[in-house]
MARROMAR-178721 format. One record per residue (C-alpha): x negated, y negated, z negated; residue in one letter. Coordinates in pm, whole numbers, padded with zeros to 5 digits, always signed. Last residue first. Layout:
<atoms>
XYZA
...
</atoms>
This chain:
<atoms>
+01320-01361+00189Y
+01209-01188-00133E
+01093-01400-00425R
+00745-01388-00577F
+00723-01536-00924Q
+00638-01838-01141V
+00312-01985-01009F
+00218-02325-01152K
+00181-02616-00912F
+00002-02937-00992E
+00089-03264-00825S
-00111-03585-00828V
+00064-03894-00699K
-00128-04208-00607R
+00015-04540-00725G
-00311-04690-00856D
-00202-04626-01216P
-00158-04255-01138L
+00180-04093-01083I
+00184-03746-01238V
+00370-03457-01081T
+00433-03112-01230S
+00564-02854-00988R
+00693-02515-01096E
+00622-02248-00841T
+00786-01983-00625T
+00591-01761-00388S
+00772-01632-00082A
+00799-01262-00001L
+00853-01044+00303C
+00942-00674+00285T
+00893-00486+00611I
+01196-00302+00750G
+01112-00370+01115L
+01394-00625+01144A
+01249-00781+00827K
+00916-00826+01005L
+01071-00998+01306R
+01283-01238+01103S
+00992-01312+00867V
+00760-01398+01155V
+01005-01631+01331A
+01113-01794+01005Y
+00751-01854+00903T
+00677-02008+01243F
+00977-02239+01210T
+00885-02329+00851M
+00515-02407+00864E
+00361-02216+00575G
+00418-01945+00318M
+00420-01572+00387I
+00361-01294+00135H
+00385-00973+00337V
+00444-00628+00186T
+00270-00351+00370I
+00295+00026+00419D
+00225+00094+00788S
-00110-00081+00793D
-00284-00332+01019F
-00109-00252+01346A
+00214-00395+01203T
+00034-00708+01084L
-00145-00774+01412T
+00172-00722+01615N
+00358-00956+01377V
+00085-01218+01420V
+00102-01195+01798L
+00483-01219+01795E
+00468-01525+01571A
+00226-01696+01810M
+00461-01625+02099S
+00754-01764+01897N
+00557-02081+01819V
+00468-02118+02188L
+00832-02079+02294E
+00948-02325+02030S
+00711-02580+02180S
+00403-02699+01993F
+00396-03074+01920A
+00402-03030+01541P
+00089-02812+01558E
+00102-02465+01404V
-00244-02382+01269N
-00240-02013+01189P
-00200-01880+00833F
-00522-01707+00732H
-00490-01340+00645I
-00578-01239+00290D
-00559-00879+00166V
-00434-00787-00181V
-00431-00414-00258E
-00083-00304-00355G
+00261-00443-00439Y
+00191-00470-00813R
-00133-00643-00709Q
+00066-00950-00607A
+00211-01003-00956A
-00138-00965-01108S
-00283-01218-00865L
-00005-01464-00938Q
-00040-01434-01316A
-00421-01442-01307D
-00433-01773-01121D
-00481-01780-00746W
-00794-01925-00584G
-00937-01589-00470E
-00594-01515-00325S
-00658-01749-00035P
-00406-02034-00002H
-00341-02121+00362N
-00087-01840+00384S
-00038-01484+00507L
-00119-01288+00190N
-00083-00922+00281V
-00001-00696-00011F
-00117-00348+00085K
+00000+00000+00000M
</atoms>
């Protein structure tokens, strides 16, 4: 069993709670989320999604996929994977935001759980 992290947040930077929750699904493997430009057409995004799904399904037959990123690409990948019976998860977090004296906002996110799409 493998837990595939398809996001821009490598598991090496996760806190112990998130890593432990992921490991319940299997060995954690990171795959970088592709760069999906705002100007890309829907057809291109769907083609990219198909390539990623082909890569994931060739990777291992018993996978759970954690996917977080650009929404239309995520939807395209999740839809295809779920049609194949592959579990897809999103990570949920609590956000704490502080507004600094200079007006900048600093947000920290604390992992809560994985939630199935």
